[in-house]
KOLTIVEX-319526 format. One record per residue (C-alpha): residue in three letters; x, y, z. Coordinates in steps of 0.1 Angstrom, whole numbers, padded with zeros to 4 digits, always signed. Layout:
N
ALAXYZ
...
This chain:
819
UNK-0308-0146-0191
UNK-0312-0109-0206
UNK-0350-0112-0196
UNK-0340-0119-0163
UNK-0314-0090-0162
UNK-0342-0068-0175
UNK-0366-0079-0152
UNK-0339-0071-0124
UNK-0335-0037-0139
UNK-0372-0028-0136
UNK-0372-0041-0101
UNK-0341-0019-0094
UNK-0358+0009-0110
UNK-0390+0007-0094
UNK-0370+0006-0058
UNK-0345+0033-0062
UNK-0357+0054-0092
UNK-0338+0085-0079
UNK-0306+0067-0074
UNK-0307+0053-0112
UNK-0315+0089-0125
UNK-0286+0106-0100
UNK-0262+0079-0115
UNK-0274+0086-0152
UNK-0273+0124-0147
UNK-0237+0124-0134
UNK-0227+0103-0165
UNK-0247+0125-0186
UNK-0230+0160-0171
UNK-0197+0143-0174
UNK-0201+0133-0210
UNK-0213+0165-0219
UNK-0182+0184-0204
UNK-0162+0160-0225
UNK-0182+0164-0257
UNK-0176+0201-0256
UNK-0140+0197-0263
UNK-0148+0183-0299
UNK-0132+0198-0326
UNK-0145+0204-0365
UNK-0121+0193-0389
UNK-0128+0204-0425
UNK-0095+0192-0443
UNK-0103+0166-0468
UNK-0072+0145-0464
UNK-0082+0141-0430
UNK-0109+0119-0444
UNK-0087+0092-0456
UNK-0071+0066-0437
UNK-0035+0071-0420
UNK-0021+0045-0442
UNK-0034+0054-0475
UNK-0005+0064-0499
UNK-0016+0100-0506
UNK-0023+0107-0467
UNK+0013+0089-0461
UNK+0030+0110-0484
UNK+0010+0141-0475
UNK+0025+0138-0439
UNK+0059+0131-0454
UNK+0057+0161-0474
UNK+0041+0183-0445
UNK+0074+0172-0424
UNK+0096+0187-0450
UNK+0082+0215-0465
UNK+0067+0249-0448
UNK+0028+0243-0448
UNK+0021+0280-0447
UNK-0012+0295-0449
UNK-0018+0323-0472
UNK-0034+0356-0470
UNK-0038+0381-0500
UNK-0044+0415-0496
UNK-0058+0427-0532
UNK-0055+0464-0538
UNK-0073+0482-0563
UNK-0073+0515-0580
UNK-0067+0536-0610
UNK-0029+0551-0598
UNK-0005+0520-0604
UNK+0021+0542-0585
UNK-0001+0547-0555
UNK-0009+0508-0556
UNK+0030+0501-0554
UNK+0037+0526-0528
UNK+0009+0511-0505
UNK+0020+0476-0511
UNK+0056+0482-0503
UNK+0047+0499-0469
UNK+0023+0469-0461
UNK+0048+0442-0468
UNK+0074+0462-0447
UNK+0046+0463-0416
UNK+0037+0427-0420
UNK+0073+0414-0421
UNK+0075+0431-0387
UNK+0046+0417-0369
UNK+0066+0386-0356
UNK+0065+0348-0358
UNK+0026+0342-0370
UNK+0036+0359-0400
UNK+0066+0340-0420
UNK+0067+0362-0451
UNK+0052+0387-0470
UNK+0055+0401-0506
UNK+0041+0424-0532
UNK+0064+0410-0559
UNK+0098+0392-0567
UNK+0115+0422-0577
UNK+0148+0412-0562
UNK+0148+0379-0577
UNK+0135+0392-0607
UNK+0166+0413-0609
UNK+0189+0388-0602
UNK+0177+0364-0631
UNK+0170+0391-0657
UNK+0206+0400-0654
UNK+0216+0364-0662
UNK+0188+0362-0691
UNK+0214+0355-0717
UNK+0224+0325-0700
UNK+0189+0308-0706
UNK+0193+0312-0744
UNK+0208+0283-0762
UNK+0243+0290-0776
UNK+0230+0290-0810
UNK+0204+0318-0802
UNK+0227+0339-0780
UNK+0253+0337-0811
UNK+0227+0348-0833
UNK+0216+0378-0807
UNK+0253+0387-0805
UNK+0258+0389-0846
UNK+0224+0412-0847
UNK+0241+0435-0822
UNK+0273+0435-0838
UNK+0256+0442-0875
UNK+0237+0471-0857
UNK+0270+0483-0843
UNK+0287+0482-0872
UNK+0258+0500-0892
UNK+0259+0531-0864
UNK+0296+0534-0869
UNK+0295+0533-0904
UNK+0268+0563-0903
UNK+0289+0581-0877
UNK+0323+0579-0898
UNK+0306+0584-0932
UNK+0317+0551-0945
UNK+0282+0536-0950
UNK+0278+0525-0983
UNK+0244+0514-0981
UNK+0214+0538-0968
UNK+0191+0508-0973
UNK+0168+0504-0941
UNK+0164+0468-0951
UNK+0200+0458-0947
UNK+0208+0434-0921
UNK+0207+0444-0888
UNK+0190+0477-0899
UNK+0156+0468-0882
UNK+0175+0455-0849
UNK+0165+0473-0819
UNK+0169+0468-0782
UNK+0133+0460-0777
UNK+0143+0432-0799
UNK+0169+0420-0775
UNK+0148+0426-0746
UNK+0120+0406-0760
UNK+0145+0373-0768
UNK+0160+0375-0734
UNK+0124+0377-0722
UNK+0113+0346-0740
UNK+0145+0328-0730
UNK+0136+0333-0691
UNK+0097+0340-0691
UNK+0096+0328-0656
UNK+0116+0356-0644
UNK+0095+0383-0662
UNK+0063+0368-0653
UNK+0054+0400-0633
UNK+0060+0435-0653
UNK+0086+0453-0631
UNK+0086+0424-0607
UNK+0050+0435-0591
UNK+0023+0410-0583
UNK-0001+0429-0604
UNK-0028+0429-0635
UNK-0016+0439-0669
UNK-0038+0472-0667
UNK-0020+0479-0635
UNK-0050+0488-0617
UNK-0049+0457-0589
UNK-0016+0448-0571
UNK-0016+0417-0546
UNK+0003+0414-0514
UNK+0008+0380-0503
UNK+0013+0372-0466
UNK+0020+0335-0452
UNK+0015+0323-0418
UNK+0029+0290-0403
UNK-0002+0286-0385
UNK-0018+0253-0390
UNK-0054+0252-0407
UNK-0068+0233-0377
UNK-0056+0262-0354
UNK-0087+0281-0356
UNK-0079+0307-0325
UNK-0047+0317-0337
UNK-0059+0317-0374
UNK-0086+0344-0367
UNK-0060+0362-0344
UNK-0036+0365-0373
UNK-0064+0374-0397
UNK-0075+0404-0373
UNK-0039+0415-0366
UNK-0028+0415-0406
UNK-0063+0432-0413
UNK-0056+0462-0388
UNK-0023+0465-0399
UNK-0031+0468-0434
UNK-0061+0495-0425
UNK-0036+0514-0404
UNK-0015+0515-0434
UNK-0043+0524-0457
UNK-0051+0553-0431
UNK-0017+0569-0432
UNK-0018+0590-0464
UNK-0049+0604-0480
UNK-0039+0588-0514
UNK-0039+0553-0497
UNK-0074+0558-0485
UNK-0087+0558-0516
UNK-0077+0524-0527
UNK-0102+0496-0524
UNK-0088+0467-0503
UNK-0100+0428-0508
UNK-0093+0398-0490
UNK-0084+0362-0500
UNK-0061+0335-0496
UNK-0066+0301-0482
UNK-0066+0313-0445
UNK-0094+0338-0452
UNK-0113+0313-0474
UNK-0108+0283-0447
UNK-0121+0305-0416
UNK-0150+0314-0438
UNK-0159+0278-0448
UNK-0153+0267-0411
UNK-0178+0296-0401
UNK-0206+0285-0428
UNK-0200+0248-0419
UNK-0203+0250-0383
UNK-0234+0274-0384
UNK-0249+0247-0409
UNK-0245+0221-0384
UNK-0259+0239-0355
UNK-0289+0251-0379
UNK-0292+0212-0391
UNK-0288+0199-0355
UNK-0311+0222-0339
UNK-0336+0216-0369
UNK-0336+0179-0367
UNK-0339+0177-0328
UNK-0367+0203-0329
UNK-0388+0186-0354
UNK-0383+0153-0335
UNK-0393+0166-0304
UNK-0425+0184-0322
UNK-0439+0152-0335
UNK-0433+0133-0305
UNK-0452+0157-0286
UNK-0481+0156-0313
UNK-0481+0120-0309
UNK-0483+0114-0270
UNK-0502+0149-0266
UNK-0485+0152-0234
UNK-0459+0174-0221
UNK-0445+0146-0197
UNK-0437+0122-0222
UNK-0420+0149-0242
UNK-0400+0154-0211
UNK-0394+0119-0203
UNK-0381+0112-0237
UNK-0363+0141-0244
UNK-0344+0136-0213
UNK-0336+0100-0221
UNK-0322+0108-0258
UNK-0304+0139-0243
UNK-0288+0113-0221
UNK-0279+0089-0251
UNK-0265+0120-0271
UNK-0244+0132-0244
UNK-0230+0097-0238
UNK-0226+0092-0279
UNK-0205+0123-0282
UNK-0185+0122-0249
UNK-0174+0087-0261
UNK-0169+0102-0294
UNK-0145+0129-0281
UNK-0125+0102-0259
UNK-0122+0078-0290
UNK-0115+0102-0319
UNK-0113+0138-0306
UNK-0131+0155-0336
UNK-0159+0160-0360
UNK-0153+0155-0397
UNK-0177+0171-0425
UNK-0193+0135-0427
UNK-0199+0130-0389
UNK-0206+0164-0379
UNK-0243+0162-0390
UNK-0251+0128-0372
UNK-0264+0148-0342
UNK-0296+0150-0358
UNK-0294+0118-0371
UNK-0288+0100-0337
UNK-0315+0120-0322
UNK-0341+0110-0346
UNK-0331+0072-0351
UNK-0320+0069-0312
UNK-0353+0081-0299
UNK-0372+0052-0315
UNK-0367+0028-0285
UNK-0383+0052-0264
UNK-0412+0055-0286
UNK-0418+0019-0287
UNK-0414+0019-0247
UNK-0437+0047-0242
UNK-0463+0037-0263
UNK-0464+0004-0248
UNK-0464+0018-0212
UNK-0492+0045-0219
UNK-0513+0014-0235
UNK-0510-0006-0205
UNK-0519+0026-0181
UNK-0551+0029-0202
UNK-0559-0006-0199
UNK-0557-0002-0163
UNK-0522-0009-0150
UNK-0505+0012-0123
UNK-0475+0029-0127
UNK-0453-0001-0114
UNK-0470-0028-0131
UNK-0470-0009-0165
UNK-0430-0002-0162
UNK-0427-0038-0157
UNK-0448-0049-0186
UNK-0431-0024-0210
UNK-0397-0035-0200
UNK-0407-0074-0205
UNK-0426-0066-0239
UNK-0405-0039-0258
UNK-0368-0049-0247
UNK-0365-0077-0274
UNK-0376-0055-0302
UNK-0361-0025-0293
UNK-0330-0044-0285
UNK-0328-0059-0320
UNK-0338-0027-0335
UNK-0311-0008-0319
UNK-0281-0037-0326
UNK-0295-0040-0363
UNK-0291-0002-0363
UNK-0257-0003-0347
UNK-0247-0030-0372
UNK-0258-0011-0400
UNK-0239+0018-0394
UNK-0206-0004-0378
UNK-0207-0020-0418
UNK-0191+0014-0428
UNK-0162+0007-0408
UNK-0150-0018-0431
UNK-0142+0011-0458
UNK-0110+0022-0460
UNK-0122+0056-0458
UNK-0114+0071-0423
UNK-0144+0097-0422
UNK-0168+0062-0424
UNK-0147+0047-0397
UNK-0156+0075-0375
UNK-0189+0076-0389
UNK-0195+0040-0379
UNK-0180+0042-0345
UNK-0204+0072-0336
UNK-0236+0059-0354
UNK-0232+0026-0337
UNK-0223+0039-0303
UNK-0251+0066-0306
UNK-0277+0036-0311
UNK-0266+0015-0283
UNK-0261+0046-0260
UNK-0297+0059-0267
UNK-0311+0024-0262
UNK-0293+0022-0227
UNK-0304+0056-0217
UNK-0339+0046-0228
UNK-0342+0015-0204
UNK-0327+0033-0176
UNK-0336+0070-0175
UNK-0372+0067-0192
UNK-0385+0041-0163
UNK-0369+0057-0138
UNK-0386+0091-0146
UNK-0420+0077-0154
UNK-0419+0063-0120
UNK-0412+0098-0105
UNK-0435+0120-0125
UNK-0463+0097-0135
UNK-0471+0084-0100
UNK-0507+0096-0091
UNK-0515+0111-0128
UNK-0543+0100-0146
UNK-0541+0074-0173
UNK-0528+0089-0204
UNK-0553+0094-0235
UNK-0545+0077-0268
UNK-0522+0095-0288
UNK-0528+0104-0327
UNK-0541+0073-0342
UNK-0512+0071-0370
UNK-0518+0033-0375
UNK-0557+0037-0378
UNK-0553+0044-0415
UNK-0527+0017-0422
UNK-0549-0008-0409
UNK-0581+0005-0429
UNK-0561+0002-0459
UNK-0548-0031-0454
UNK-0582-0048-0446
UNK-0595-0036-0476
UNK-0568-0036-0503
UNK-0544-0064-0493
UNK-0546-0080-0526
UNK-0535-0049-0545
UNK-0510-0039-0519
UNK-0491-0075-0521
UNK-0494-0073-0557
UNK-0478-0038-0558
UNK-0451-0051-0534
UNK-0443-0080-0557
UNK-0440-0055-0588
UNK-0418-0031-0566
UNK-0394-0062-0556
UNK-0391-0072-0593
UNK-0389-0037-0608
UNK-0364-0024-0581
UNK-0344-0058-0588
UNK-0341-0048-0623
UNK-0334-0010-0616
UNK-0306-0021-0592
UNK-0288-0042-0619
UNK-0292-0011-0644
UNK-0283+0013-0618
UNK-0249-0005-0609
UNK-0243-0008-0646
UNK-0246+0028-0652
UNK-0217+0034-0628
UNK-0236+0062-0613
UNK-0205+0081-0596
UNK-0206+0118-0592
UNK-0176+0135-0610
UNK-0187+0171-0607
UNK-0171+0187-0577
UNK-0195+0215-0579
UNK-0223+0190-0566
UNK-0208+0180-0536
UNK-0197+0214-0525
UNK-0213+0240-0503
UNK-0235+0262-0522
UNK-0243+0288-0495
UNK-0249+0325-0503
UNK-0219+0340-0523
UNK-0197+0361-0507
UNK-0190+0385-0537
UNK-0162+0404-0521
UNK-0144+0373-0510
UNK-0150+0359-0547
UNK-0137+0388-0564
UNK-0107+0392-0543
UNK-0102+0356-0549
UNK-0106+0358-0587
UNK-0082+0387-0588
UNK-0055+0371-0568
UNK-0054+0340-0586
UNK-0055+0356-0621
UNK-0024+0374-0610
UNK-0007+0347-0591
UNK-0020+0321-0617
UNK-0016+0281-0613
UNK+0019+0284-0599
UNK+0002+0293-0568
UNK-0017+0260-0565
UNK+0007+0237-0580
UNK+0013+0202-0562
UNK+0043+0195-0546
UNK+0065+0164-0553
UNK+0094+0159-0527
UNK+0125+0141-0539
UNK+0155+0129-0522
UNK+0180+0150-0542
UNK+0180+0179-0568
UNK+0191+0156-0594
UNK+0159+0133-0586
UNK+0139+0165-0589
UNK+0152+0172-0623
UNK+0146+0137-0636
UNK+0113+0137-0624
UNK+0107+0173-0640
UNK+0120+0157-0674
UNK+0101+0125-0674
UNK+0068+0146-0666
UNK+0075+0175-0690
UNK+0085+0146-0719
UNK+0057+0122-0712
UNK+0030+0144-0729
UNK+0048+0168-0751
UNK+0035+0154-0781
UNK-0001+0155-0771
UNK-0021+0186-0779
UNK-0021+0213-0751
UNK-0058+0208-0744
UNK-0053+0168-0737
UNK-0025+0171-0716
UNK-0031+0166-0679
UNK-0005+0187-0666
UNK+0002+0225-0675
UNK+0036+0229-0665
UNK+0063+0212-0643
UNK+0091+0235-0625
UNK+0121+0223-0610
UNK+0149+0245-0595
UNK+0170+0239-0623
UNK+0142+0260-0644
UNK+0162+0286-0626
UNK+0198+0275-0633
UNK+0207+0274-0672
UNK+0229+0246-0687
UNK+0262+0253-0703
UNK+0269+0284-0686
UNK+0307+0284-0690
UNK+0303+0281-0728
UNK+0279+0308-0729
UNK+0295+0333-0706
UNK+0320+0348-0730
UNK+0296+0356-0755
UNK+0272+0370-0733
UNK+0299+0390-0716
UNK+0311+0406-0749
UNK+0276+0414-0758
UNK+0271+0433-0726
UNK+0302+0451-0731
UNK+0293+0461-0767
UNK+0260+0476-0753
UNK+0278+0495-0726
UNK+0304+0510-0753
UNK+0274+0517-0775
UNK+0259+0537-0745
UNK+0293+0557-0740
UNK+0293+0565-0776
UNK+0255+0579-0777
UNK+0248+0553-0803
UNK+0217+0543-0780
UNK+0188+0567-0772
UNK+0179+0572-0735
UNK+0148+0553-0740
UNK+0166+0524-0755
UNK+0191+0524-0726
UNK+0165+0524-0699
UNK+0148+0495-0718
UNK+0181+0472-0721
UNK+0202+0484-0692
UNK+0182+0462-0663
UNK+0188+0429-0684
UNK+0226+0436-0693
UNK+0251+0412-0676
UNK+0271+0428-0649
UNK+0309+0426-0661
UNK+0321+0405-0633
UNK+0293+0377-0641
UNK+0302+0342-0632
UNK+0284+0309-0636
UNK+0259+0305-0609
UNK+0244+0275-0590
UNK+0214+0264-0569
UNK+0232+0278-0537
UNK+0235+0313-0553
UNK+0199+0319-0561
UNK+0183+0344-0537
UNK+0157+0332-0512
UNK+0128+0348-0528
UNK+0137+0325-0560
UNK+0145+0295-0544
UNK+0121+0297-0518
UNK+0094+0273-0535
UNK+0119+0247-0541
UNK+0133+0246-0504
UNK+0127+0223-0477
UNK+0121+0233-0441
UNK+0158+0227-0433
UNK+0170+0246-0460
UNK+0177+0223-0484
UNK+0172+0234-0522
UNK+0161+0217-0552
UNK+0146+0185-0538
UNK+0108+0198-0546
UNK+0090+0196-0578
UNK+0060+0218-0585
UNK+0032+0205-0610
UNK+0007+0229-0622
UNK-0027+0218-0636
UNK-0037+0220-0671
UNK-0045+0255-0679
UNK-0076+0249-0698
UNK-0088+0223-0673
UNK-0112+0226-0642
UNK-0101+0210-0609
UNK-0137+0204-0601
UNK-0143+0179-0630
UNK-0132+0145-0612
UNK-0128+0129-0645
UNK-0097+0155-0655
UNK-0088+0153-0613
UNK-0080+0115-0617
UNK-0060+0121-0648
UNK-0041+0148-0631
UNK-0035+0130-0601
UNK-0026+0099-0620
UNK+0000+0121-0640
UNK+0025+0123-0609
UNK+0010+0100-0582
UNK+0040+0077-0591
UNK+0072+0086-0608
UNK+0099+0055-0614
UNK+0132+0068-0619
UNK+0160+0052-0639
UNK+0174+0036-0609
UNK+0141+0017-0600
UNK+0132+0040-0570
UNK+0094+0052-0569
UNK+0088+0087-0562
UNK+0054+0093-0547
UNK+0031+0125-0554
UNK+0002+0138-0529
UNK-0019+0168-0524
UNK-0054+0178-0532
UNK-0057+0161-0566
UNK-0043+0128-0552
UNK-0062+0130-0520
UNK-0097+0135-0539
UNK-0088+0109-0563
UNK-0084+0082-0536
UNK-0111+0094-0518
UNK-0131+0086-0550
UNK-0116+0054-0556
UNK-0121+0041-0521
UNK-0158+0047-0524
UNK-0160+0032-0556
UNK-0143+0000-0542
UNK-0160-0001-0507
UNK-0196+0004-0517
UNK-0203-0031-0525
UNK-0185-0043-0492
UNK-0204-0020-0469
UNK-0236-0029-0484
UNK-0231-0065-0484
UNK-0221-0065-0450
UNK-0248-0043-0436
UNK-0271-0065-0452
UNK-0255-0097-0439
UNK-0254-0083-0402
UNK-0290-0073-0406
UNK-0302-0108-0415
UNK-0283-0123-0385
UNK-0298-0097-0364
UNK-0336-0105-0375
UNK-0329-0145-0373
UNK-0317-0141-0334
UNK-0345-0117-0326
UNK-0373-0139-0345
UNK-0358-0172-0350
UNK-0360-0193-0379
UNK-0397-0188-0386
UNK-0421-0174-0411
UNK-0423-0143-0395
UNK-0384-0138-0400
UNK-0389-0145-0438
UNK-0417-0123-0440
UNK-0396-0095-0423
UNK-0368-0100-0447
UNK-0393-0100-0477
UNK-0406-0067-0463
UNK-0369-0054-0461
UNK-0364-0066-0498
UNK-0394-0047-0509
UNK-0383-0015-0492
UNK-0345-0017-0507
UNK-0361-0021-0540
UNK-0381+0011-0537
UNK-0347+0028-0531
UNK-0333+0012-0561
UNK-0362+0025-0584
UNK-0357+0059-0569
UNK-0319+0060-0574
UNK-0325+0048-0609
UNK-0354+0066-0619
UNK-0341+0100-0604
UNK-0307+0094-0618
UNK-0292+0101-0586
UNK-0251+0102-0587
UNK-0232+0085-0557
UNK-0205+0107-0541
UNK-0179+0103-0513
UNK-0209+0109-0487
UNK-0243+0100-0496
UNK-0234+0064-0505
UNK-0234+0059-0467
UNK-0272+0062-0466
UNK-0274+0027-0486
UNK-0259+0003-0459
UNK-0276+0023-0431
UNK-0310+0017-0448
UNK-0309-0019-0439
UNK-0305-0018-0402
UNK-0329+0010-0395
UNK-0352-0001-0421
UNK-0358-0033-0409
UNK-0368-0020-0373
UNK-0404-0014-0386
UNK-0411-0048-0398
UNK-0395-0062-0365
UNK-0418-0041-0342
UNK-0449-0049-0362
UNK-0441-0089-0364
UNK-0432-0088-0326
UNK-0464-0069-0319
UNK-0484-0095-0342
UNK-0472-0123-0324
UNK-0484-0110-0292
UNK-0517-0097-0302
UNK-0536-0129-0312
UNK-0524-0127-0348
UNK-0547-0100-0357
UNK-0528-0076-0379
UNK-0554-0049-0381
UNK-0552-0046-0343
UNK-0515-0049-0346
UNK-0516-0017-0368
UNK-0541+0001-0346
UNK-0520-0002-0315
UNK-0482-0005-0322
UNK-0486+0005-0356
UNK-0488+0043-0342
UNK-0456+0038-0327
UNK-0440+0024-0356
UNK-0448+0052-0380
UNK-0438+0078-0350
UNK-0405+0058-0351
UNK-0404+0064-0386
UNK-0413+0100-0385
UNK-0387+0110-0359
UNK-0360+0092-0380
UNK-0372+0109-0411
UNK-0375+0142-0397
UNK-0337+0137-0385
UNK-0326+0130-0421
UNK-0351+0157-0436
UNK-0333+0183-0414
UNK-0301+0175-0436
UNK-0319+0187-0468
UNK-0317+0224-0454
UNK-0278+0221-0452
UNK-0259+0243-0478
UNK-0237+0213-0484
UNK-0250+0195-0518
UNK-0233+0162-0506
UNK-0250+0160-0472
UNK-0283+0171-0486
UNK-0281+0143-0511
UNK-0274+0119-0480
UNK-0307+0132-0465
UNK-0327+0128-0498
UNK-0316+0091-0501
UNK-0322+0085-0464
UNK-0356+0100-0464
UNK-0365+0076-0492
UNK-0351+0050-0477
UNK-0373+0055-0445
UNK-0404+0059-0466
UNK-0399+0031-0487
UNK-0391+0008-0456
UNK-0419+0020-0434
UNK-0448+0014-0465
UNK-0430-0021-0469
UNK-0438-0027-0433
UNK-0469-0012-0427
UNK-0487-0022-0461
UNK-0469-0049-0477
UNK-0459-0070-0450
UNK-0494-0066-0432
UNK-0512-0073-0464
UNK-0494-0105-0469
UNK-0504-0118-0434
UNK-0537-0106-0441
UNK-0541-0127-0473
UNK-0526-0157-0454
UNK-0548-0156-0423
UNK-0576-0150-0446
UNK-0570-0180-0467
UNK-0564-0202-0439
UNK-0595-0189-0422
UNK-0613-0198-0454
UNK-0599-0234-0456
UNK-0608-0239-0419
UNK-0644-0225-0422
UNK-0631-0197-0395
UNK-0644-0162-0400
UNK-0610-0143-0411
UNK-0594-0117-0384
C-alpha cells in the first residue's frame, strides 16, 4: 500500500513538479512566519512538568507573593557621606518612575528606628532585669559621687565599669536583625560601598519590558550622578537578577544562533564536498530548510517556546534530518550515472530508498519520542520537536527533492561520482574481516561489563559548576554582584514557604529551627529561619514596665548631666519612647513586614529560609539536603506545608532524571527493535542490524566508563537518541546489501559513501554543540558524537565483516569463489 502511494507521488511530481513545489513553498513560508514567534524560556522551573509538586507549589506561591525582579545599583567611593547622599537621591528618583518600579531602598532606616526603640522588648525578662539593675547601680554610683556620699572609690565595684556602650551592645544582641546594617544603610562595614535595591514587577519572561526598565533605571541613576561634582566621582556598578537574567539571556541566545549557524554550515559544506555539485546542495538545502520550517512552525503552535534543552535542536534536526535526502540523492545520482533519465531516476530513487529512509526517520523519531515518557517537561518538548523534525524532514525530502530535481536537473549531464567515502571501508573489510569481527565481539563484551560498572557507580553530576555557562566572565557584573550579595547576604536569596496563617508560619519556623539545633553549624542544611514573629517579641506586657523605667532613668541621668554627650548620642536612638505600648504584626512598618507580606496585604504567612552560610548551592549534594529540609513540614494537626524555590526545583529535576533514565533508554531500545523488525522482517539481516546496534551502544558504554562521564539533566538525552539514529546506518547497509547481489564490498563502495555522509552530517550537527558555552550542552554533544562514531563503525566495519566471513564460509563449503 505504501509502495503504491510512493509510486503515485512520484508520478504526480513528474507530471506537476511546479505545483508540488508551490504548495510546499507556501507551507514553508507560513511555517517560518509562525516559527518567528517562538520565545526562549530559561527559567529552570519551566523544565518541570506542571504537575510536579515543586512546580505546583511555585505557582501557588507566585499567586500569593510579589515576584519582583531586582536591580542592584552598587555605589563605591571613599566618602561614605557622599555615597549616602547619592543613594538617597537615587531612591527618591526611582520611586517616582511609575508602576514598572515597585520599590527602591538604600537601607532600612525607618524600620530599624522602629525596632531599635523597642529593642529592650526582645530581651528575656531576666536579661532585661539585669540590664536595669546595672543601670541603677551606675546611677547610684554617679549620684553618690555628686553628693559626696560615696564610701568606695574602687573602680572595680559593681556597676563601676558599666557604660552606655554596654547597654547598646546588649540591645543590639537582642535584636540583631534590626541592627544588621549600621545606621540603617545597605553598606559594607568599611563604608566604601553602598547598595541601592530596586524592585520591578516585570516578569522574568518579559524581555522587552525588562530591557526598557533597565534602560530607564540606568538613565535615571546616571542623571542623578551627573547632578553634583562629588557624585560624579562615585563608581557605579550593576547587578541583580534582572540584570543577570538579561545578560544570561543574551549569552544563551547568541550561543543558540552561533551553534545553529555552525551546525547547518558544516552540514551543507560536507554535503557539497561529497556530491561536488551546487545543484545537489541547492536541492538538499531546500528540502531540509522546508523540514526545519515545518518543525519549528509546529513547535510554536504546539508548545510556543524553546527552552535551554530544545533551543539547540535546530542544529541537531538539520544534521539528522538531511540523512534521508542524502540517501535519496545518492541513489538518484547512481541511476543517472547508469544511464537513466531524470524521470526514471526519480522513480527508481523513490521506489528503492523510501523503505530504508522511512524506517530510519521513524526509528529516529521513536528515539526522540521515548524522551516523552519522562516526567521532565523539557524532554516532553524535546521529544515532540525531535520526532516532528525527523518526520517533517522525511516528508520534505520525498516531496521537495524530486520536484526540484525534475526542474533543475533536466537536460543536465549525468553527475560524477562523489567522494569515495565508502571505498576505504570496503578495502578494510575485504582484508581484515576476521580481526574486525573479533574486535566487534570484544567491544560488545567489554561494553556490557563497562555498562554494568558504570551504572553501579551512580554517575550523576552533582557539581552545578559543570552544567553552567562558562562564557567569558563579565568582571564588572561579577564584582557588583559580589559586593551586593556581600551586603545583602543570604537573606536576599532565602527560599519562601507559604502557610495559611501566621500561627502556622510560627510553627513551621519553630520546627525548622529546633530540628537541627543539636547539630554543629557546619552540618546544618539550613542557615537561618525567619518568620514575622522574629520582629514581634513575646511577653511584652510583662517587660514593658521594666523597659519604661529603664528609659526614664537614662533620660533623667541626661537631665542631671550624668551622661556625657557622646554617651547620650550612643544610647538615645535605642531608648523606648515614654508612651511605648505593646505592638503586634499590624503595627510593623511596611518595609519591616514586607518580606512576610502577601500580595493582598496579609501579613505573617510567609517563612524565609536561608541556606547554610558555609555551604555552596552549586553542590547538588547540599542542595538536595537543603531542599529536603523544608520540602514538606507536617504541622501538629496533620496538615502538610510544602516548600518550593530554586533548591526544590533543582532537586526535583535531579530526581526526575535519575528515575527516568532507565525508562527512556529501555523504551527507545524497544521502539528501535520494533522499527527494525517491521522494516526488515524476522530475518538474519534484522539480527545482524541489531547486533551492530549492540556493538555501537557497547562502544558508547566503554567511552562513558573510561572517560568517567557524569550524567546531568541534559546530556542523558543523548543515550536513548543513540539507538534510533545509530541503527539508521546498519539498516541502510543491509537494505542495499539485499539489493546488490549480496556483495558486501560493492554495497560499501556504493551506498556506503552515502551512509558515511549521513553519519557525518549528523555528527557535525552534534559537533557544533561543542562550541557552546554551556557545559551541559557540550557534554550532550560529546556523548552524541561518540554514539554516532561508534554506531557508524559498527555498521560500516563490524556488520560487513560478519557478512563477509559468513559469505566466504558459505562459498568455501559450496566450492564457489567468495564475493
